[in-house]
TILOTOR-244548 format. One line per 5 residues: their letters; for each residue x, z, y of N, C-alpha, C, CB. Coordinates in nm, 3 decimals. Glycine has a CB too. Layout:
# TILOTOR-244548
A> X:Z:Y:X:Z:Y:X:Z:Y:X:Z:Y; ...
# end
This chain:
# TILOTOR-244548
XXXXX> -2.135:-1.121:1.457:-2.136:-0.981:1.419:-2.059:-0.962:1.290:-2.278:-0.930:1.405; -2.007:-0.842:1.273:-1.921:-0.815:1.160:-1.988:-0.722:1.060:-1.790:-0.755:1.207; -2.110:-0.752:1.024:-2.179:-0.666:0.929:-2.118:-0.677:0.790:-2.328:-0.701:0.925; -2.089:-0.564:0.730:-2.038:-0.553:0.594:-1.911:-0.635:0.571:-2.143:-0.597:0.497; -1.825:-0.641:0.671:-1.696:-0.708:0.658:-1.589:-0.602:0.668:-1.677:-0.818:0.767
XXXXX> -1.516:-0.580:0.558:-1.414:-0.478:0.557:-1.276:-0.541:0.570:-1.422:-0.394:0.430; -1.184:-0.467:0.626:-1.047:-0.513:0.633:-1.019:-0.596:0.757:-1.013:-0.592:0.511; -0.894:-0.633:0.771:-0.848:-0.710:0.886:-0.812:-0.851:0.842:-0.728:-0.641:0.953; -0.838:-0.946:0.928:-0.805:-1.085:0.897:-0.656:-1.113:0.909:-0.881:-1.177:0.987; -0.589:-1.041:0.997:-0.445:-1.056:1.022:-0.407:-1.198:1.063:-0.367:-1.016:0.898
XXXXX> -0.503:-1.275:1.108:-0.474:-1.410:1.154:-0.430:-1.506:1.044:-0.369:-1.405:1.257; -0.469:-1.475:0.920:-0.425:-1.557:0.806:-0.544:-1.600:0.723:-0.325:-1.480:0.720; -0.534:-1.715:0.654:-0.636:-1.751:0.556:-0.635:-1.652:0.439:-0.615:-1.895:0.505; -0.742:-1.646:0.366:-0.760:-1.543:0.262:-0.649:-1.544:0.158:-0.892:-1.562:0.194; -0.606:-1.661:0.113:-0.504:-1.665:0.007:-0.369:-1.614:0.057:-0.488:-1.807:-0.047
XXXXX> -0.330:-1.650:0.179:-0.204:-1.603:0.234:-0.210:-1.454:0.268:-0.167:-1.683:0.359; -0.328:-1.409:0.313:-0.344:-1.266:0.344:-0.331:-1.182:0.217:-0.481:-1.241:0.410; -0.392:-1.226:0.107:-0.382:-1.155:-0.020:-0.237:-1.152:-0.069:-0.473:-1.220:-0.125; -0.167:-1.265:-0.055:-0.027:-1.270:-0.097:0.058:-1.175:-0.012:0.026:-1.415:-0.086; 0.032:-1.171:0.117:0.106:-1.081:0.206:0.082:-0.935:0.168:0.066:-1.106:0.352
XXXXX> -0.043:-0.898:0.145:-0.076:-0.760:0.112:-0.014:-0.721:-0.022:-0.229:-0.741:0.108; -0.021:-0.808:-0.121:0.038:-0.779:-0.251:0.190:-0.763:-0.240:0.004:-0.889:-0.351; 0.251:-0.849:-0.162:0.396:-0.843:-0.144:0.437:-0.711:-0.077:0.444:-0.962:-0.061; 0.362:-0.670:0.024:0.393:-0.547:0.094:0.365:-0.425:0.006:0.313:-0.538:0.224; 0.261:-0.431:-0.075:0.232:-0.322:-0.169:0.346:-0.308:-0.269:0.097:-0.345:-0.243
XXXXX> 0.394:-0.421:-0.319:0.506:-0.420:-0.414:0.629:-0.358:-0.351:0.537:-0.563:-0.462; 0.661:-0.399:-0.228:0.777:-0.345:-0.159:0.764:-0.196:-0.136:0.798:-0.418:-0.027; 0.643:-0.151:-0.100:0.622:-0.009:-0.076:0.641:0.071:-0.203:0.483:0.016:-0.019; 0.588:0.022:-0.315:0.601:0.095:-0.442:0.747:0.098:-0.486:0.514:0.029:-0.551; 0.818:-0.011:-0.473:0.956:-0.017:-0.520:1.054:0.055:-0.428:0.999:-0.161:-0.534
XXXXX> 1.032:0.050:-0.297:1.128:0.105:-0.201:1.081:0.234:-0.134:1.158:0.003:-0.097; 0.958:0.277:-0.163:0.902:0.403:-0.111:0.867:0.399:0.037:0.999:0.514:-0.134; 0.911:0.299:0.112:0.879:0.290:0.255:0.901:0.146:0.302:0.965:0.389:0.339; 0.821:0.103:0.400:0.838:-0.028:0.461:0.813:-0.016:0.611:0.742:-0.133:0.397; 0.871:-0.107:0.688:0.847:-0.114:0.831:0.783:-0.249:0.860:0.978:-0.094:0.913
XXXXX> 0.668:-0.246:0.927:0.593:-0.367:0.956:0.509:-0.342:1.081:0.504:-0.409:0.835; 0.422:-0.435:1.116:0.335:-0.411:1.231:0.230:-0.307:1.195:0.268:-0.543:1.278; 0.174:-0.245:1.297:0.078:-0.138:1.274:-0.047:-0.188:1.203:0.040:-0.074:1.406; -0.097:-0.304:1.240:-0.218:-0.358:1.178:-0.195:-0.387:1.029:-0.263:-0.486:1.250; -0.080:-0.444:0.997:-0.048:-0.473:0.857:-0.030:-0.343:0.779:0.079:-0.559:0.847
XXXXX> 0.032:-0.244:0.839:0.053:-0.116:0.771:-0.081:-0.050:0.739:0.139:-0.023:0.857; -0.174:-0.054:0.833:-0.306:0.006:0.810:-0.381:-0.065:0.699:-0.389:0.004:0.939; -0.367:-0.196:0.693:-0.436:-0.272:0.589:-0.374:-0.245:0.452:-0.431:-0.422:0.621; -0.242:-0.243:0.444:-0.174:-0.217:0.317:-0.201:-0.074:0.271:-0.021:-0.241:0.331; -0.209:0.019:0.364:-0.235:0.159:0.330:-0.366:0.173:0.253:-0.238:0.245:0.457
XXXXX> -0.470:0.102:0.296:-0.599:0.106:0.227:-0.584:0.070:0.080:-0.700:0.011:0.294; -0.511:-0.037:0.055:-0.497:-0.087:-0.081:-0.408:0.002:-0.167:-0.442:-0.228:-0.078; -0.299:0.051:-0.109:-0.205:0.134:-0.185:-0.267:0.268:-0.223:-0.076:0.157:-0.105; -0.345:0.325:-0.132:-0.408:0.455:-0.161:-0.498:0.443:-0.285:-0.491:0.504:-0.039; -0.578:0.337:-0.291:-0.666:0.321:-0.406:-0.587:0.288:-0.532:-0.769:0.212:-0.379
XXXXX> -0.478:0.216:-0.518:-0.394:0.183:-0.632:-0.331:0.309:-0.692:-0.285:0.083:-0.591; -0.285:0.400:-0.608:-0.227:0.525:-0.657:-0.335:0.610:-0.725:-0.160:0.604:-0.541; -0.454:0.613:-0.668:-0.564:0.689:-0.729:-0.596:0.637:-0.869:-0.689:0.683:-0.641; -0.595:0.507:-0.885:-0.619:0.448:-1.017:-0.505:0.482:-1.112:-0.638:0.295:-1.007; -0.381:0.468:-1.065:-0.264:0.491:-1.150:-0.252:0.637:-1.194:-0.137:0.449:-1.076
XXXXX> -0.308:0.729:-1.118:-0.302:0.871:-1.155:-0.373:0.899:-1.286:-0.363:0.956:-1.045; -0.469:0.817:-1.322:-0.543:0.839:-1.447:-0.452:0.823:-1.568:-0.661:0.742:-1.456; -0.356:0.733:-1.560:-0.257:0.718:-1.666:-0.306:0.650:-1.793:-0.205:0.849:-1.701; -0.425:0.594:-1.793:-0.477:0.529:-1.912:-0.436:0.382:-1.915:-0.630:0.541:-1.918; -0.457:0.320:-2.029:-0.428:0.176:-2.042:-0.520:0.097:-1.950:-0.445:0.129:-2.191
XXXXX> -0.645:0.139:-1.941:-0.740:0.072:-1.852:-0.694:0.081:-1.706:-0.882:0.133:-1.868; -0.647:0.198:-1.666:-0.601:0.217:-1.529:-0.481:0.126:-1.501:-0.564:0.364:-1.503; -0.392:0.114:-1.599:-0.275:0.026:-1.584:-0.319:-0.120:-1.567:-0.181:0.040:-1.705; -0.419:-0.160:-1.642:-0.467:-0.299:-1.633:-0.538:-0.326:-1.501:-0.561:-0.330:-1.748; -0.613:-0.228:-1.452:-0.678:-0.242:-1.322:-0.572:-0.253:-1.212:-0.773:-0.121:-1.294
XXXXX> -0.469:-0.171:-1.221:-0.360:-0.176:-1.123:-0.286:-0.310:-1.132:-0.262:-0.060:-1.146; -0.268:-0.360:-1.253:-0.199:-0.488:-1.272:-0.279:-0.604:-1.214:-0.171:-0.511:-1.420; -0.411:-0.592:-1.215:-0.496:-0.695:-1.155:-0.480:-0.695:-1.003:-0.644:-0.674:-1.193; -0.464:-0.577:-0.945:-0.448:-0.568:-0.800:-0.307:-0.603:-0.755:-0.483:-0.429:-0.752; -0.209:-0.570:-0.839:-0.069:-0.593:-0.806:0.001:-0.652:-0.928:0.001:-0.462:-0.759
XXXXX> 0.002:-0.786:-0.942:0.055:-0.848:-1.063:0.208:-0.849:-1.070:0.004:-0.989:-1.073; 0.267:-0.732:-1.084:0.411:-0.719:-1.100:0.435:-0.601:-1.194:0.485:-0.698:-0.961; 0.475:-0.630:-1.316:0.487:-0.527:-1.419:0.589:-0.420:-1.380:0.527:-0.589:-1.552; 0.698:-0.458:-1.317:0.800:-0.362:-1.276:0.746:-0.263:-1.173:0.921:-0.434:-1.220; 0.671:-0.315:-1.076:0.614:-0.228:-0.974:0.508:-0.136:-1.034:0.554:-0.311:-0.860
XXXXX> 0.430:-0.186:-1.129:0.328:-0.104:-1.193:0.394:0.006:-1.276:0.237:-0.191:-1.283; 0.503:-0.025:-1.346:0.574:0.078:-1.421:0.624:0.189:-1.329:0.693:0.016:-1.497; 0.682:0.150:-1.217:0.731:0.251:-1.121:0.614:0.332:-1.067:0.808:0.183:-1.004; 0.503:0.265:-1.039:0.385:0.333:-0.985:0.331:0.435:-1.085:0.276:0.232:-0.949; 0.317:0.395:-1.211:0.257:0.481:-1.312:0.350:0.593:-1.355:0.217:0.399:-1.434
XXXXX> 0.480:0.564:-1.367:0.573:0.663:-1.422:0.639:0.752:-1.317:0.679:0.594:-1.499; 0.654:0.705:-1.193:0.724:0.783:-1.092:0.636:0.826:-0.975:0.841:0.705:-1.041; 0.562:0.734:-0.918:0.486:0.765:-0.797:0.360:0.846:-0.828:0.448:0.636:-0.724; 0.277:0.799:-0.919:0.149:0.865:-0.947:0.164:1.010:-0.997:0.073:0.785:-1.050; 0.259:1.041:-1.087:0.271:1.180:-1.131:0.304:1.278:-1.018:0.377:1.189:-1.237
XXXXX> 0.371:1.230:-0.913:0.402:1.316:-0.799:0.276:1.370:-0.733:0.485:1.241:-0.697; 0.170:1.289:-0.734:0.048:1.323:-0.663:-0.065:1.361:-0.757:0.006:1.207:-0.576; -0.030:1.418:-0.872:-0.130:1.452:-0.972:-0.233:1.552:-0.920:-0.063:1.509:-1.096; -0.192:1.645:-0.834:-0.284:1.746:-0.785:-0.330:1.720:-0.642:-0.220:1.881:-0.792; -0.280:1.615:-0.581:-0.317:1.586:-0.442:-0.445:1.502:-0.439:-0.201:1.511:-0.368
XXXXX> -0.546:1.541:-0.362:-0.674:1.470:-0.365:-0.682:1.350:-0.272:-0.783:1.565:-0.330; -0.572:1.287:-0.243:-0.573:1.170:-0.155:-0.467:1.186:-0.047:-0.711:1.150:-0.092; -0.456:1.086:0.039:-0.358:1.091:0.146:-0.215:1.082:0.096:-0.375:1.216:0.225; -0.187:0.980:0.018:-0.055:0.966:-0.045:0.047:0.900:0.047:-0.067:0.885:-0.172; 0.001:0.833:0.152:0.091:0.762:0.242:0.068:0.808:0.386:0.070:0.609:0.231
XXXXX> 0.166:0.776:0.471:0.148:0.804:0.613:0.208:0.690:0.694:0.213:0.938:0.652; 0.154:0.673:0.813:0.201:0.569:0.905:0.259:0.639:1.027:0.084:0.470:0.945; 0.382:0.601:1.061:0.450:0.655:1.178:0.487:0.539:1.269:0.576:0.738:1.137; 0.449:0.546:1.394:0.487:0.441:1.488:0.636:0.453:1.520:0.403:0.450:1.618; 0.703:0.337:1.524:0.848:0.339:1.546:0.892:0.256:1.666:0.918:0.290:1.423
XXXXX> 0.801:0.210:1.748:0.841:0.135:1.867:0.780:-0.004:1.867:0.993:0.127:1.876; 0.839:-0.088:1.950:0.788:-0.224:1.965:0.892:-0.325:1.916:0.751:-0.252:2.112; 0.840:-0.434:1.859:0.929:-0.541:1.813:0.985:-0.614:1.933:0.854:-0.639:1.717; 1.112:-0.646:1.926:1.180:-0.705:2.040:1.127:-0.844:2.076:1.327:-0.713:2.012; 1.095:-0.925:1.977:1.055:-1.063:2.004:0.922:-1.078:2.076:1.048:-1.137:1.877
XXXXX> 0.818:-1.009:2.026:0.685:-1.029:2.084:0.619:-0.900:2.131:0.597:-1.096:1.983; 0.689:-0.788:2.117:0.635:-0.662:2.166:0.529:-0.600:2.076:0.578:-0.683:2.301; 0.516:-0.648:1.953:0.416:-0.594:1.862:0.453:-0.450:1.825:0.405:-0.681:1.734; 0.351:-0.365:1.811:0.373:-0.225:1.773:0.417:-0.219:1.628:0.244:-0.140:1.794; 0.535:-0.162:1.603:0.587:-0.149:1.468:0.553:-0.011:1.413:0.740:-0.173:1.465
XXXXX> 0.537:-0.006:1.281:0.505:0.120:1.215:0.578:0.127:1.083:0.353:0.134:1.194; 0.606:0.249:1.040:0.671:0.274:0.911:0.566:0.332:0.818:0.796:0.370:0.925; 0.543:0.266:0.708:0.448:0.313:0.606:0.531:0.369:0.492:0.353:0.198:0.556; 0.507:0.496:0.456:0.587:0.560:0.352:0.500:0.657:0.273:0.708:0.634:0.413; 0.547:0.688:0.153:0.478:0.787:0.072:0.509:0.926:0.128:0.520:0.777:-0.076
XXXXX> 0.409:1.012:0.126:0.424:1.148:0.176:0.506:1.228:0.075:0.284:1.215:0.201; 0.608:1.302:0.120:0.683:1.384:0.027:0.596:1.497:-0.028:0.808:1.441:0.094; 0.622:1.535:-0.151:0.544:1.639:-0.217:0.607:1.774:-0.189:0.534:1.614:-0.370; 0.524:1.871:-0.153:0.575:2.006:-0.129:0.604:2.073:-0.264:0.473:2.091:-0.046; 0.710:2.147:-0.269:0.748:2.215:-0.394:0.670:2.342:-0.416:0.897:2.246:-0.395
# end
C-alpha cells in the first residue's frame, strides 16, 4: 500500500531521481520551457510551483530556501529577479503541461512544461 507516499518513483533510486528533478527544474527556470515525458513533467511541476511561491517572497530567507531546493546560484537569480516578479499577483498555477505527442523510440507520451504567460 502507498500510504503517505507522495510523488513518483520514475523508476529511479532516490539520489538519481533527486538529481533528475533538480536538473529539470534548473532547465525550466533558465529556458522557460522543457519537453520531457508526461510523468516527469508532472513531478517537476510540483517542485517548481512551490519554488516560485517561495521566491515570490523576495527575502534572504526565501532565497536560501530556494537555494537548498535548487543548488544553482544562476538559476536562483533568474528565478528571484525575473520569473517570480511576473507572478506577484497570481495565486498559483505558474506552469502548464501540454501534451505534444509520442516519443519515436519507445512511444512514451511527451509533454511540454512551460511557464504560463502573464496577461497584461
